[in-house]
C-alpha positions in Angstrom: 87.2 -30.7 18.7 87.9 -31.1 22.0 89.2 -28.7 25.0 89.7 -27.8 28.3 86.6 -26.0 29.7 88.1 -23.4 31.1 89.5 -22.2 27.4 85.7 -20.8 26.8 84.6 -20.0 30.1 83.2 -23.1 31.3 79.6 -23.3 31.5 78.8 -20.5 29.5 79.9 -21.2 26.1 77.1 -24.0 26.4 74.7 -21.9 27.3 75.1 -19.0 24.8 74.7 -22.2 22.3 71.7 -23.1 23.5 70.7 -19.4 23.7 71.4 -19.3 20.3 69.4 -22.8 19.3 66.2 -21.5 20.8 65.5 -19.1 18.4 66.3 -21.8 16.0 70.0 -20.3 14.6 72.5 -22.1 13.8 75.1 -23.2 15.9 77.4 -26.1 16.8 76.8 -28.7 19.0 78.5 -28.1 22.0 78.9 -30.6 25.6 81.3 -32.0 27.9 82.5 -35.6 28.4 85.2 -37.2 30.5 88.3 -37.9 28.0 91.1 -41.1 28.4 93.7 -41.9 26.1 95.0 -45.2 25.7 92.8 -46.0 28.8 94.8 -43.3 30.8 91.9 -40.7 32.2 92.5 -37.0 31.0 90.2 -35.4 32.5 86.8 -33.3 31.3 87.0 -31.7 28.2 84.6 -29.6 26.0 83.6 -30.7 22.6 82.6 -29.0 19.9 80.8 -30.0 16.4 82.9 -29.2 13.2 81.2 -27.4 10.5 79.8 -30.5 8.2 76.2 -31.6 6.6 75.2 -32.9 10.1 75.3 -30.1 11.7 72.7 -28.7 9.0 70.9 -32.1 9.1 70.4 -31.8 13.1 68.6 -28.1 12.4 66.2 -29.1 9.5 68.2 -27.4 7.3 68.8 -28.5 3.4 72.5 -29.6 2.3 74.2 -26.4 1.3 77.6 -24.8 1.4 79.4 -23.8 4.7 81.9 -21.1 4.2 84.4 -18.7 5.5 87.0 -16.0 5.1 90.4 -17.7 4.7 92.6 -16.6 7.7 96.1 -18.2 7.1 97.9 -14.4 6.8 95.9 -12.9 9.8 97.5 -15.6 11.9 101.0 -15.5 10.6 100.7 -11.6 11.1 99.9 -13.1 15.0 103.0 -15.1 14.9 105.1 -11.9 14.0 103.5 -9.9 16.8 104.2 -12.8 19.1 107.9 -12.9 18.2 108.5 -9.1 17.3 105.5 -7.7 19.6 104.5 -5.2 17.1 101.8 -5.5 14.8 102.4 -5.4 11.2 99.4 -2.9 9.3 99.2 -5.7 6.2 96.1 -6.1 4.6 95.2 -9.7 6.0 92.0 -9.1 5.4 92.0 -8.0 1.7 94.2 -11.2 1.1 91.4 -13.5 2.5 89.4 -15.4 0.0 86.2 -17.1 0.8 86.3 -21.3 0.8 84.1 -24.2 1.7 84.2 -25.9 4.0 84.8 -29.9 2.5 86.5 -28.1 -0.3 87.1 -31.4 -2.3 83.3 -32.8 -1.9 81.8 -29.3 -2.8 83.9 -29.2 -6.1 83.0 -32.8 -7.1 79.5 -32.3 -6.8 77.9 -30.2 -9.4 75.1 -29.3 -7.4 77.2 -28.4 -4.4 79.9 -26.2 -6.7 77.3 -24.3 -8.3 75.8 -23.4 -4.7 79.4 -22.5 -3.5 80.0 -20.1 -6.5 76.6 -18.3 -5.3 77.5 -18.1 -2.3 81.1 -17.2 -2.7 79.8 -14.5 -4.6 77.5 -13.0 -1.8 80.0 -13.1 0.5 82.2 -11.0 -1.3 79.5 -8.5 -2.3 79.4 -8.2 1.4 82.9 -7.9 1.7 83.3 -5.3 -1.0 80.3 -3.4 0.2 78.9 -4.0 -3.3 75.4 -4.8 -2.3 72.8 -4.2 0.8 72.8 -7.0 3.7 68.9 -7.8 2.8 70.4 -8.9 -0.8 73.1 -11.1 0.8 71.7 -12.2 4.1 68.5 -14.0 5.6 68.1 -10.4 7.6 66.2 -11.8 10.3 68.3 -14.6 11.0 71.3 -11.8 10.5 69.3 -9.6 13.1 68.8 -12.5 15.7 72.4 -13.4 15.2 73.8 -10.0 16.0 70.9 -9.2 19.2 72.1 -12.7 20.7 75.6 -11.5 20.5 74.9 -8.7 22.2 72.7 -10.2 24.9 75.5 -12.8 25.6 78.4 -10.0 25.3 80.0 -12.8 22.4 82.3 -10.3 21.1 84.7 -12.7 19.7 82.3 -14.2 17.5 81.7 -10.6 15.5 85.6 -10.1 14.3 85.4 -11.1 10.9 87.3 -14.4 10.9 85.3 -16.2 13.2 82.0 -15.8 10.7 80.9 -18.7 9.3 77.7 -18.9 7.0 75.5 -21.1 5.9 74.6 -20.9 2.0 70.6 -22.0 1.8 69.9 -22.6 -1.4 66.1 -22.1 -1.5 65.9 -18.5 -0.6 69.9 -17.8 -2.3 70.8 -16.4 0.7 73.4 -16.2 3.8 72.8 -17.6 7.2 75.3 -17.0 9.6 76.2 -19.9 12.3 77.2 -19.1 15.9 80.4 -20.8 17.5 83.1 -19.4 19.4 81.7 -16.3 21.2 83.6 -16.5 24.3 81.1 -14.6 26.0 82.4 -12.0 28.5 81.2 -12.6 32.2 81.5 -9.3 33.1 79.0 -6.9 34.1 78.0 -4.7 30.8 78.0 -1.0 32.5 81.5 -2.0 33.6 82.7 -2.4 29.7 81.2 -0.1 27.7 84.3 1.3 26.2 85.5 -2.1 25.4 82.2 -3.0 23.5 83.0 -4.1 20.1 80.3 -2.1 18.1 80.9 0.9 20.5 84.7 1.0 19.4 83.7 0.8 15.7 81.8 3.5 15.9 84.6 5.7 18.3 87.0 5.0 16.0 88.9 7.7 13.6 89.8 5.3 10.9 88.3 2.5 9.8 90.1 -1.0 8.7 88.2 -2.8 6.0 87.9 -5.8 8.2 85.7 -3.2 10.6 84.0 -1.3 7.5 81.8 -4.6 6.8 80.5 -4.3 10.2 79.9 -0.2 10.4 78.6 -0.9 6.8 75.8 -3.4 8.5 74.9 -1.3 11.5 73.8 1.5 9.2 71.7 -0.1 7.4 68.4 0.6 7.9 66.7 -2.1 7.0 68.9 -4.6 9.3 68.9 -1.8 12.1 65.4 -1.8 12.3 65.0 -5.9 12.3 67.8 -6.1 15.0 66.3 -3.6 17.1 62.9 -5.7 16.9 64.7 -9.2 17.5 66.5 -7.6 20.9 63.6 -6.1 22.1 62.0 -9.4 21.6 65.1 -11.6 22.9 65.2 -9.2 26.2 61.4 -10.4 27.2 61.9 -11.6 30.3 59.0 -14.4 29.4 61.2 -15.6 27.4 64.5 -15.5 29.3 62.8 -17.2 32.1 61.7 -20.2 29.9 64.5 -20.7 28.3 66.5 -20.9 31.8 63.9 -23.1 32.6 64.3 -25.7 29.8 67.8 -25.9 30.4 68.1 -26.2 34.1 68.2 -29.5 34.5 70.9 -30.6 31.9 72.6 -27.2 33.1 72.9 -28.6 36.9 74.1 -32.1 35.4 77.2 -30.3 33.5 78.3 -28.0 36.4 78.4 -30.6 38.9 80.6 -32.4 36.3 82.7 -29.6 36.0 82.8 -28.8 40.0 84.4 -32.3 40.6 87.8 -31.1 38.3 87.1 -27.3 38.9 86.0 -27.4 42.5 85.9 -23.6 43.0 84.4 -23.0 39.6 81.2 -20.9 40.1 78.2 -20.2 37.3 75.9 -17.8 37.6 72.7 -19.0 36.1 71.1 -15.4 36.0 73.7 -14.3 33.6 72.0 -14.1 30.6 68.8 -12.2 32.3 71.4 -9.8 34.1 72.4 -9.1 30.7 69.3 -8.2 29.8 68.0 -6.3 32.4 71.1 -4.3 31.7 69.7 -3.5 28.1 66.5 -2.8 29.1 67.2 -0.5 32.1 70.5 1.2 29.7 
């Protein structure tokens, strides 16, 4: 897909994708390039990889299904809300089903279809709360995923309709794929009340699509691993090394963006400052 760099806060989305990849987390490749249509320049666009086998090959994973919750019912309710200015309390999450990307290819392959059925069963158990997270997920990868979403303040990636999972056929577990985090470039201390996880535990009534996260963040096995990963990721040495490794490419993209958006400014210390806020908190 291609879109304006402004749609995901310019350089910040690119930095966060690289941050996830630095810990061997699955994430879509993301970058920027000038686009022309019929030889007419359209300016700079952000591009993002789709959920296909190339994503897995690039990340040294064996081919396997990539799955998601369908979200058609959710977007139908969004359309009603835009039109009527009233949110309809309908069971859009309950109505969602679990499907693979590249559905035709998956069902036509005996091996991939068998793997998809296993993946579907695991994600359905997560949705229904009938198995523990460690039975469903590669728990270290899942803990790393949520720890990195916390540091990058990528609340958008926590919502159920932005969940994407790879079924690892070697270990018969699901592994999260980070994308569309839409990280928040506002100091954490000023937005505690808007912290998605904080909100979850402040609710008097938890919706089914929220329960999958409250169940996860009250699971002791997951929480122990989550805090271990968080402690490692906020280590200043790790963050300094990461910033140094991406600095040249970051400067290049920053100069490209400023050619079209001259007033744009990216704070290269964003991740370090976010980690410092967690550490000091």
